[in-house]
KELUM-70752 format. One record per residue (C-alpha): residue in one letter; x, y, z. Coordinates in steps of 0.001 Angstrom, whole numbers, padded with zeros to 6 digits, always signed. Layout:
<atoms>
AXYZ
...
</atoms>
This chain:
<atoms>
X-021276+031737+094986
X-019745+035135+096208
X-016557+036033+094979
X-013808+036168+097690
X-012965+039854+097754
X-010282+039578+100846
X-007103+041254+100177
X-004363+038899+099412
X-002147+038800+102486
X+001244+038858+100201
X-000145+041668+098786
X-000652+043528+101906
X+002670+042755+103319
X+004440+044044+099986
X+002339+047118+100485
X+003439+047482+104140
X+006916+047191+103070
X+006591+049736+100568
X+004894+052104+102774
X+007927+051821+105054
X+010336+052555+102256
X+008280+055554+101049
X+008312+056835+104857
X+011832+056634+104976
X+012463+058274+101401
X+011885+062109+100579
X+008747+063036+098556
X+009615+064729+094868
X+007391+067420+093648
X+007834+068856+090281
X+006364+072096+089069
X+006080+071016+085443
X+005850+073508+082195
X+006093+073534+078725
X+008783+075869+078167
X+010637+078865+080115
X+008729+081716+081322
X+005411+080090+082329
X+005974+080610+086163
X+007221+077325+087387
X+009849+078916+089898
X+006940+081656+090977
X+004374+078722+091549
X+007419+076619+093620
X+008005+079634+095797
X+004452+080313+096176
X+003816+076527+097233
X+006961+077020+099572
X+005299+080073+101394
X+002080+077848+102088
X+004331+075088+103586
X+006009+077570+106044
X+002838+078921+107170
X+001799+075081+107988
X+005163+075017+110375
X+007190+073106+107823
X+010973+073495+107813
X+011428+074872+104338
X+014899+075865+103200
X+016094+076807+099835
X+018867+075041+098189
X+019306+077112+094755
X+016819+078915+092958
X+017369+081245+090103
X+015372+084538+090205
X+017138+086044+087105
X+016310+089355+088431
X+012543+089155+088256
X+011267+091463+091156
X+008037+089285+092139
X+009930+085967+092258
X+012618+087721+094552
X+009915+088999+096762
X+008611+085483+097384
X+011903+084467+098116
X+012695+086905+100867
X+011232+085336+103914
X+012640+081942+103225
X+015863+080638+104786
X+018396+079984+102415
X+021763+077878+102046
X+024810+079537+100773
X+025647+078155+097336
X+028791+076374+096509
X+031236+078667+094856
X+033396+076423+092145
X+036032+078276+089945
X+036097+076924+086223
X+038239+078327+083384
X+038317+081552+085461
X+034713+081935+085961
X+033000+081429+089244
X+029953+079158+089458
X+027397+078911+091777
X+026047+075546+092548
X+023639+073758+095315
X+026037+072851+098320
X+024946+069256+098667
X+026945+068588+101943
X+025522+071726+103781
X+021907+070676+102572
X+022396+066997+104122
X+023900+068240+107307
X+021230+070709+107394
X+018609+068250+106759
X+015088+070305+106472
X+011916+068736+105880
X+011769+070200+102442
X+014212+072050+100245
X+013691+074020+097012
X+016247+073096+094182
X+015415+075023+091118
X+015997+073801+087063
X+016131+069930+087670
X+017884+069161+084437
X+020561+071742+085147
X+024540+070610+084392
X+026819+070983+087694
X+029899+072775+087357
X+032959+070506+086944
X+034095+069592+090635
X+030627+068848+091738
X+029915+065702+093510
X+027598+064896+090964
X+027526+065986+087165
X+023680+066787+087059
X+021517+068440+089368
X+018799+065654+089491
X+021684+063143+091054
X+021778+065755+093804
X+018234+065581+094191
X+018257+061661+094362
X+020721+061696+097158
X+018508+064345+099018
X+015566+061947+098447
X+017574+058991+099708
X+018219+060791+102861
X+014467+061568+103634
X+014528+065258+102496
X+011461+066359+100456
X+012277+068095+097416
X+010505+070698+095202
X+011993+071506+092051
X+011028+072834+088338
X+011500+071152+084933
X+010286+071975+081265
X+008900+069265+079011
X+011766+069151+076383
X+014040+068091+079202
X+012507+064805+079438
X+014539+062246+077608
X+012109+060189+075878
X+010528+063616+074355
X+013641+065323+073293
X+013396+064046+069807
X+009786+065297+069568
X+010557+068734+070973
X+013395+069014+068373
X+011046+067955+065685
X+008222+070339+066659
X+010884+073691+067136
X+014144+072485+065424
X+016115+072883+068643
X+018047+069724+070338
X+018149+070148+073930
X+021593+068868+075489
X+020448+068701+079131
X+017758+066034+079924
X+016588+063911+082857
X+015717+060166+082760
X+012009+059563+082509
X+012284+057502+085767
X+013306+060816+087811
X+010099+062376+086237
X+007962+059165+087079
X+009465+058959+090542
X+007866+062115+091496
X+004553+061921+094131
X+003311+065207+092897
X+003388+066656+089576
X+002157+070501+089330
X+001263+071532+085653
X+001923+075294+085400
X+000463+076345+082136
X-000069+079730+080377
X-001747+080947+077153
X+000942+081321+074436
X-000431+084794+073651
X+000072+085965+077525
X+003540+084188+077269
X+004780+086384+074226
X+003748+089461+075963
X+005916+088480+079029
X+008770+087731+076650
X+008402+091264+075204
X+008215+092590+078782
X+011575+090952+079842
X+010108+088918+082263
X+011139+085553+080410
X+014735+084472+080948
X+016788+084159+077831
X+020498+082908+078014
X+023199+085497+077383
X+024342+083456+073989
X+020847+083497+072677
X+020023+086185+070215
X+016728+088199+070206
X+015937+086923+066886
X+016398+083431+067908
X+014387+083406+070794
X+011610+085132+069163
X+011750+082328+066433
X+011580+079670+069250
X+008583+081583+071117
X+006280+081309+067952
X+002728+080621+068593
X+003146+077424+066653
X+006052+076139+068695
X+004394+077240+071994
X+001187+075296+071252
X+003229+072225+070172
X+005337+072244+073450
X+001847+072926+075372
X+000115+069847+073830
X+003325+067828+074350
X+003314+068753+077916
X-000125+068161+078444
X-000082+064801+076781
X+002864+063903+079343
X+000569+064856+082067
X-002293+062666+080896
X+000216+059552+080401
X+001044+060272+083922
X-002681+060417+085156
X-003285+057025+083306
X-000230+055578+085028
X-001360+056495+088417
X-004870+055300+087881
X-003379+051899+086455
X-001024+051748+089514
X-004382+052527+091835
X-005921+049635+089927
X-003214+047253+090714
X-002862+047987+094417
X-006587+047421+094678
X-006663+044051+092566
X-003301+042889+093979
X-002051+042292+090172
X-001045+044032+086948
X-002515+043160+083807
X+000405+042867+081141
X-000794+042154+077694
X+002110+043345+075537
X+005958+042902+075762
X+007923+045169+073390
X+011177+044311+071633
X+013145+047176+069881
X+016044+046081+067522
X+018530+048648+067520
X+022151+049112+066099
X+025172+051144+067050
X+023998+054385+064832
X+022314+057599+065465
X+019154+056406+063998
X+019059+053912+066969
X+018630+057020+069324
X+015504+057865+067881
X+013953+054208+067741
X+014799+053983+071611
X+012820+056946+072451
X+010029+055723+070114
X+009848+052497+071781
X+009657+054038+075075
X+006634+056257+074096
X+004991+053173+072607
X+005743+051064+075666
X+003901+053797+077928
X+000985+053959+075504
X+000636+050084+075611
X+001599+049918+079472
X+004075+047429+078243
X+007627+046388+079507
X+010224+047063+076641
X+013533+045702+075885
X+016329+046856+073452
X+018043+044207+071600
X+021328+044615+070410
X+022979+042104+068032
X+027149+041683+067993
X+029019+039750+065708
X+032606+039218+064749
X+035813+039701+066826
X+035073+041837+070009
X+038890+042754+069871
X+039017+044587+066517
X+038718+048379+066469
X+035639+048547+064591
X+033824+046149+067056
X+035378+048181+070233
X+033837+051260+068754
X+030626+049608+068209
X+030703+048261+071843
X+031399+051873+072824
X+028191+053158+070947
X+026165+050262+072395
X+027269+051134+076081
X+025970+054574+075310
X+022736+053413+074482
X+022334+051041+077136
X+022654+053815+079613
X+020280+055539+077757
X+017877+052727+077681
X+018482+052412+081479
X+017565+056150+081978
X+014147+055623+080039
X+013154+052665+082218
X+013816+049780+079975
X+016409+046785+079734
X+018844+046072+077048
X+020305+042788+076084
X+023378+042171+073934
X+023536+038806+072065
X+026551+037347+069916
X+025696+036002+066558
X+026334+035896+063068
X+022479+035341+061900
X+020644+038512+063102
X+017263+037804+062147
X+017521+034196+063727
X+018881+035690+067056
X+016153+038293+067269
X+013051+035474+066827
X+014751+033385+068705
X+014948+035834+071677
X+011379+037149+070881
X+009893+033796+071176
X+011723+032774+074381
X+010874+035792+076414
X+007422+036129+075271
X+007572+039479+073108
X+004188+040492+071289
X+005581+043318+069469
X+008918+043869+067566
X+009796+047252+066894
X+012440+048085+064028
X+013520+051083+061865
X+014516+051990+058414
X+016129+055189+057164
X+015201+057506+054085
X+018733+058796+054092
X+020627+055849+053206
X+019190+053824+050131
X+021876+051178+049778
X+021475+050618+053851
X+017854+050695+053317
X+018083+048012+050889
X+019731+045427+053520
X+017534+047030+056454
X+014104+046156+054214
X+015581+042484+053600
X+016274+042123+057380
X+012782+043296+058197
X+010974+041187+055730
X+012657+038198+056712
X+011595+039097+060431
X+008164+039314+059403
X+008252+035997+057592
X+009392+034105+060694
X+007451+036159+063229
X+004167+034158+063136
X+001797+035448+065786
X+004483+038351+066845
X+003459+041895+065594
X+006321+043522+063678
X+006176+047421+063717
X+008242+049507+061367
X+009301+053326+061942
X+010703+055266+059109
X+013573+057464+060824
X+013166+060786+058985
X+016060+063532+058393
X+015337+065395+061433
X+018149+067267+063294
X+021536+065585+063847
X+021680+064863+067631
X+024780+065836+069555
X+025629+062336+071188
X+029059+061288+071644
X+028772+057956+069429
X+031830+056691+068272
X+032010+056021+064420
X+032750+052502+063755
X+036024+053020+061715
X+038112+050062+060451
X+041930+050453+060772
X+043562+049793+057327
X+046549+047674+057659
X+048518+047913+054203
X+050878+045288+055011
X+048063+042521+055115
X+046970+043979+051658
X+050412+043762+050458
X+051043+040169+051789
X+047622+039300+049860
X+049191+040715+046619
X+052376+038655+047287
X+050340+035478+048136
X+048357+035800+044956
X+051674+036272+042794
X+052889+033224+044596
X+050063+030743+043746
X+049973+032187+040132
X+053661+031428+039438
X+053174+027439+039332
X+050221+027800+036825
X+052319+030033+034668
X+055689+028129+034582
X+054186+024740+034592
X+050934+024924+032229
X+051390+021376+031067
X+051279+019998+034857
X+048529+022057+036512
X+045160+022381+034864
X+043058+025341+035172
X+040954+023366+037783
X+044209+022862+039805
X+044894+026485+039637
X+041453+027329+040885
X+041755+025020+043695
X+045122+026735+044634
X+043593+030241+044525
X+040775+029057+046803
X+043354+027400+049387
X+045201+030991+049334
X+041804+032602+050201
X+041353+030391+053145
X+044873+031144+054134
X+044505+034877+053814
X+041075+034887+055767
X+042372+032694+058622
X+045171+035022+059069
X+044636+038319+058175
X+040605+038922+058476
X+038068+039534+055858
X+039036+042723+054326
X+042562+041300+052971
X+040535+038223+052063
X+038256+039961+049966
X+040878+041979+048282
X+042680+038398+047660
X+039380+037149+046053
X+039562+040009+043986
X+042940+039798+042724
X+042749+035808+042214
X+039351+036018+040099
X+041337+038802+037769
X+044386+036792+037736
X+042724+033756+036712
X+040720+035317+034086
X+043869+037153+032688
X+046336+034011+032770
X+044579+030766+032671
X+041389+031381+030607
X+043039+032182+027510
X+040052+034546+026419
X+039804+038058+025904
X+036771+039994+027977
X+036366+041673+024746
X+035301+038788+022582
X+031264+038723+022624
X+030365+034933+023057
X+033639+033917+024772
X+034161+037046+026729
X+030656+036255+028139
X+032305+032961+029288
X+034975+034478+030759
X+032938+036991+032780
X+031135+034004+034391
X+034281+032437+035324
X+035486+035548+036621
X+032065+036370+038808
X+032152+032523+040057
X+035725+032642+041091
X+035016+036159+042832
X+031615+034684+044377
X+033216+031501+045556
X+036249+033512+047093
X+034079+035757+048703
X+032151+033046+050398
X+035073+031201+051660
X+036737+034508+052842
X+033506+035592+054886
X+033021+032186+056304
X+036938+031832+057162
X+036710+035306+058641
X+033781+034259+060802
X+035369+031113+062040
X+038500+032718+062646
X+036397+035508+064858
X+034694+032909+066749
X+037728+030920+067470
X+039383+034188+068682
X+036300+034768+070875
X+035986+031360+072285
X+039975+031522+073211
X+039310+034615+075136
X+036487+033376+077043
X+038456+030260+077851
X+041696+032290+078859
X+039336+034630+081078
X+037486+031618+082674
X+040796+029750+083321
X+042194+033126+084994
X+039249+033382+087250
X+039410+029780+088214
X+043206+030321+089213
X+042398+033672+090977
X+039640+031834+092839
X+041887+029054+093781
X+044597+031263+094896
X+042018+033266+097183
X+040811+030136+098739
X+044416+028868+099618
X+045358+032359+101018
X+045273+033645+104275
X+045453+037184+105544
X+044191+040646+104309
X+047437+041747+102558
X+047950+038522+100580
X+044397+038361+099455
X+044223+041924+098131
X+047508+041470+096632
X+046107+038501+094525
X+043403+040382+093372
X+045306+043560+092556
X+047867+041654+090313
X+044956+040173+088224
X+043374+043379+087791
X+046632+045279+086806
X+047335+042488+084483
X+043898+042146+083039
X+042822+045832+082967
X+046178+047857+083208
X+045246+049729+086359
X+046372+050516+089683
X+044354+049158+092523
X+043761+050252+096174
X+041649+048431+098903
X+040424+049703+102205
X+038693+047781+104545
X+036811+048516+108080
X+039139+048901+111076
X+038004+048451+114630
X+036085+051724+114901
X+034326+050970+111717
X+036014+053174+109278
X+037907+052381+105968
X+041502+052027+106412
X+044045+051296+103702
X+045202+047571+103422
X+046812+047936+099833
X+048059+050942+097216
X+047029+054254+097731
X+045238+057222+096422
X+046303+059323+093383
X+048203+061992+094889
X+047154+064606+092245
X+043390+064317+093193
X+043595+062838+096813
X+040981+064825+098381
X+038420+064212+095479
X+039309+060336+095355
X+038989+060292+099248
X+035809+061759+099072
X+034363+059467+096494
X+035936+056420+098425
X+033915+057583+101331
X+030858+058242+099497
X+031039+054642+097967
X+031337+053264+101527
X+028727+055099+102974
X+026020+054646+100322
X+027174+051105+098729
X+027293+052603+095316
X+030054+052847+092780
X+031554+056350+092610
X+034249+058214+091206
X+035716+058131+087525
X+032635+057530+084765
X+029954+057439+087475
X+027311+060343+088372
X+028996+060718+091822
X+032279+062732+091883
X+033167+061902+088241
X+036422+064255+088329
X+037978+061665+090670
X+040986+059842+089119
X+039615+056263+090420
X+036666+054287+090226
X+035529+053094+093442
X+033409+049809+094294
X+031981+048875+097184
X+033208+045692+098944
X+029717+044133+099912
X+028876+040781+101566
X+025170+040258+102207
X+023684+043790+103709
X+027222+044826+105072
X+029752+047072+103336
X+033134+045853+104738
X+035255+047862+102514
X+036244+049529+098961
X+037923+048662+095987
X+039692+051500+094082
X+040977+051223+090512
X+042745+053950+088544
X+043922+053280+085021
X+047747+054143+083770
X+046398+055898+080743
X+044427+058850+082144
X+042343+059517+079123
X+040574+055839+079246
X+037075+055439+080188
X+036124+052094+081428
X+033676+049904+079207
X+030692+048049+080689
X+032559+045024+080345
X+035403+046215+082464
X+032955+047364+085026
X+031396+043890+084871
X+034638+042465+085474
X+035757+044647+088245
X+032346+044132+090302
X+032799+040247+089871
X+036613+040563+091199
X+034976+043032+093970
X+032706+040521+094792
X+035325+037730+095141
X+037719+039994+097236
X+034660+040937+099305
X+033948+037111+100033
X+037678+036311+100437
X+037994+039364+103278
X+034886+038151+105114
X+036595+034651+105353
X+039753+036375+106461
X+037930+038518+109086
X+035915+035383+110196
X+039347+033645+110463
X+040767+036876+112540
X+037675+036645+114977
X+038105+033057+115492
X+042035+033285+116102
X+040918+036339+118498
X+038695+034043+120440
X+041299+031583+120823
X+043689+034205+121939
X+041093+035499+124343
X+040461+031860+125500
X+044192+031522+126222
X+044570+035050+128003
X+041622+033661+130274
X+043545+030623+130767
X+046618+032688+131438
X+045101+034998+133889
X+043387+031863+135686
X+047033+030465+135884
X+048222+033717+137215
X+045831+034081+139807
X+046597+030431+141060
X+050284+031019+140780
X+050578+034088+142603
X+047845+033164+145339
X+050127+030356+146289
X+053410+032737+145778
X+052044+035203+147905
X+050027+033254+150180
X+052917+031080+151678
X+055241+033975+152521
X+052598+036006+154009
X+051326+032830+155910
X+054984+032498+157276
X+055279+036209+158319
X+051869+036240+159947
X+052526+033255+162151
X+055827+034568+163128
X+054632+037748+164049
X+051699+036111+165896
X+054091+034024+167980
X+056066+037326+168786
X+052885+039035+169850
X+052055+036466+172565
X+052606+037805+176090
X+053464+034262+177563
X+056193+033834+174916
X+059599+034719+176854
X+062064+036579+174395
X+065087+034264+173419
X+067745+036033+171729
X+068505+032951+169328
X+064686+032222+168570
X+064291+036070+167620
X+067339+035458+165186
X+065498+032573+163626
X+062214+034572+163425
X+064023+037538+161895
X+065536+035042+159177
X+062157+033540+158271
X+060693+037270+157811
X+063587+038297+155914
X+063507+034953+153748
X+059863+035314+152899
X+059957+038998+152140
X+062850+038222+149793
X+060524+035763+148069
X+057412+038340+147684
X+059936+041052+146259
X+061222+038486+143775
X+057734+037659+142630
X+056899+040997+142183
X+060000+042012+140511
X+059570+038935+137944
X+056086+039985+136887
X+057426+043962+136564
X+060365+042634+134284
X+058481+040336+132259
X+056120+042977+131549
X+058833+045610+130518
X+060389+043061+128440
X+057125+042253+126777
X+056433+045837+125646
X+060228+046643+124875
X+060349+049170+127800
X+063807+048045+128863
X+066842+049287+126832
X+070290+047368+127820
X+073300+049448+128363
X+075793+047230+126557
X+079646+047128+126925
X+082505+044897+126325
X+082687+042479+129566
X+084142+039276+130699
X+081742+036059+130541
X+083601+034392+133137
X+083138+037307+135417
X+079327+037027+134861
X+079226+033455+135377
X+081096+033958+138813
X+078834+036688+140069
X+075587+035057+139000
X+076925+031832+140701
X+077416+033914+143896
X+073950+035622+143556
X+072120+032037+143769
X+074495+030526+146020
X+071817+029947+148616
X+069397+028698+146059
X+072025+025885+144941
X+072274+024578+148550
X+073988+020997+148403
X+074106+020754+144236
X+077490+020659+142987
X+078261+023563+140469
X+080838+022474+138076
X+082277+025290+135655
X+084038+024623+132449
X+085110+028160+130957
X+087531+028056+128087
X+091046+030199+128488
X+091495+032932+126683
X+087923+033952+126033
X+087124+037044+124029
X+084581+039907+125633
X+081198+039968+124955
X+079132+042831+124218
X+076226+042904+126868
X+074688+044525+129557
X+076565+042987+132676
X+073719+043055+135300
X+071254+041663+132938
X+073373+038777+131810
X+074145+037933+135192
X+070442+037792+136049
X+069755+035454+132705
X+072532+033024+134181
X+071088+033250+137824
X+067705+032399+136417
X+068737+029249+134581
X+070916+028239+137778
X+067846+028776+139685
X+065828+026747+137546
X+068200+023928+137431
X+068510+023677+140980
X+064773+023715+141468
X+064292+020770+138868
X+067139+018363+139892
X+067534+016535+142901
X+069944+017441+145866
X+073508+016475+145607
X+073162+016461+141924
X+075658+017835+139312
X+074828+020989+137397
X+077462+022096+134792
X+077828+025381+133266
X+080077+025704+130201
X+081169+028743+128097
X+083003+028769+124767
X+083648+030554+121561
X+081327+029216+118427
X+082207+031189+115306
X+081303+034854+115882
X+079241+034090+119056
X+079686+033114+122763
X+077753+029904+123419
X+076932+029233+127213
X+075216+026017+128246
X+073920+024819+131653
X+073027+021060+132056
X+071219+019355+135115
X+070558+015695+136085
X+066894+016172+136664
X+063938+014471+135039
X+064099+016718+131808
X+061553+018244+129750
X+058272+016554+128850
X+057828+016210+125116
X+056674+019032+123320
X+057724+021744+126001
X+061016+022649+124230
X+059614+025691+123086
X+056563+026191+125072
X+058734+026239+128516
X+059565+030083+127564
X+055912+031169+127618
X+054807+033338+130193
X+053131+031429+133346
X+054495+027925+131860
X+055598+025924+134774
X+056564+022203+135268
X+056053+021698+138967
X+056613+017901+140086
X+056464+019152+143851
X+055228+022112+145844
X+058657+023019+146624
X+059890+023365+142854
X+056784+025438+141814
X+057454+028764+140678
X+055815+031467+138872
X+056700+030534+135375
X+058319+033879+134596
X+062126+033228+135386
X+062653+031512+131887
X+060485+034161+130097
X+062655+036806+131505
X+065798+034829+130546
X+064632+034707+126845
X+063718+038173+126495
X+067193+039221+127983
X+068745+036825+125228
X+066885+038510+122359
X+067666+042130+123618
X+071309+041096+123166
X+070614+039750+119712
X+071135+036362+120895
X+068898+032964+121198
X+067986+030919+124117
X+066757+027373+123620
X+066066+023949+125641
X+066683+020377+124771
X+067125+017027+126611
X+070214+015495+127196
X+070806+011712+125844
X+072294+010847+129246
X+069352+012296+131297
X+068192+015701+132330
X+067823+019126+130453
X+070297+021644+128729
X+069768+025360+128312
X+071886+027062+125871
X+072168+030633+124941
X+074398+032947+122540
X+075599+036433+122809
X+077513+038677+120441
X+081174+038965+120672
X+082546+042455+121376
</atoms>
């Protein structure tokens, strides 16, 4: 039976996807050396010259020649971008101009010194961050690197040379290089170059220090480390090639490194990385938290753990933080649940007391490990590393210790004053009760202090024995130890329960707050209310200012809520824009524009970024913790979902508006087709009769013809005027010329204007005497009244009564017009004032549907109100108010 060697379809598909992703991504080439002076920059420029000969578009982003003629000669024929000049503390520093590089977008760019730290004010704090952005934009990068700048090797290099290197790059950046060229030179030749001045030495380094660093032993050690790292890379590439061929990778080991929040754990993490590379195994760092996370001591530990988590991420591992009081049980439970095959632990030679407890922990891990291997690394007394770990200091509260002393005295007094009532057992129980009380209210420190005092007081006041006596003193000493041990056990357990209760209460409060937030977001409509809810929650929970930006019609972010900090506006706007375009966090505490005052998170839904949320702390010195960032990212996700829902609602509402507009256009077309066609047909027919040669000219008939043409032309003019005036009112293009005027005169003139329209209708005017003037535009109010009278005449039967009444009502003039028509259909009381809305029982009463719209607009322009209602006795009533002069 032959083995099926056909490739796995899923594997082929994944490989195609990876190849497509690589095709869009730039290629990184590193010229790698053991130390300065081996010729990395020279080799990089030589390779660039070869690329140029092949027709490749190559530019220099930034290259440091340090005045070496041979290097400068190679640099002459290569196009160069102008560096960005930044001033820091009065000194001008030159950095890679990332914006120009992205705008120029060459095929290949040269960026020297990959581990370089950028000047403050740059987009990214490290040059390797710049390189990553160039690669993401499809630009190939040539760069240089020394072995001591690889983070996992920095402690080995420090042990070999005695020098700690501050500028490091994550191992993941080195591993992502498509090509690594080892630039090597014999140590003797390198020392010759040093003496000739062809090796760059920093200005602040003395010649003696440089000579000590470039000793033969040091150079051989660095050379060995570099060669070993290259060998590991070759092995990794061969393993990856094997994986691509067979379709699967063989994972035999899983490594777990147990860390704490101290300097020793940094070396332990690097050792775990190197061991994982050697074993070709995935690795995880495990940190166990205990106690109340809100105490200053545990907050400092949490900050140190976050520093280590960032380091683990840079080295390609993962980190888990668990909470529990039994460290050994948590470690072994996690190891068994995740298939760990090797546990790595560390102990130190510098602290015997701490080492005693660490050995006990390691011993218990070994006893419970079963088939899991346990590796122990002894951390020696190497150079102290300059890492910003916060020492976990406990805040001392003297008042709590004073209260503990007073409580001891308080529980001692009953036994001293009533010796025949309370036995020594009763007194011991009293002391233990006080121990529980102190531990619950004040914490572990005051509780241990109380236990020591209680044991001492019990021994002094109630044992009635002297510690100096040989036999009885031994008994009293036992009593003292028992009391102290019991008090310690009670205090420890009570403090643990107190911390657990506080932690559970905080989690419950956080869960409840998130539930309330989600419920409020679900019930809110509109961008502004939704963002306001999230902003209020963030301000309350994290003491931050909030700004929210969302895409506008052009697809650019536009502010919805809040504003950017004015002091750093341009930096913050740049961080916000970068966050939006790249879908990554930016600003404060990140690797992109960290000098910005705010921290910016993308509002992402699926593959689409719909906006940005920015937060900036009220305390400018504050740095956000991982817990803060995780909480903010959760809220950003909730806000993005809510805004997406709002946008979907807006799209649906716009669709309804578009449908209504379409309906209005159809109504407009129908209405004006009728309103224009009828007069035009009448005019056309009349003119045709006049043009007939057999038609005798009759003066009376001519008068009738002229009257018909005049009437129909007025109808056309009226229709056009209504349309134009409605448009002007809608867009606010009409400004009333208001002055004091008599409402009585306006009614009389309006009635005269529509006299022909009223026809056989009976118009009754009920106008109170001595009415005050109103502040109006006379011609516009006459039109308003005329439109209402015209509407009443058209929708009421001939010879019916139309009543217009005017009277003062408080500080306004009230005018009403009643008719005896059929009234308004139910639900049309407000709708009747919409554009093109018309109730037409007959062709004779059909209009444009604009007369009432114009009347309502005129009333609003005069700060009045027009409304319609049905009369109890039948017919419709239109009422409007006008301000008094």
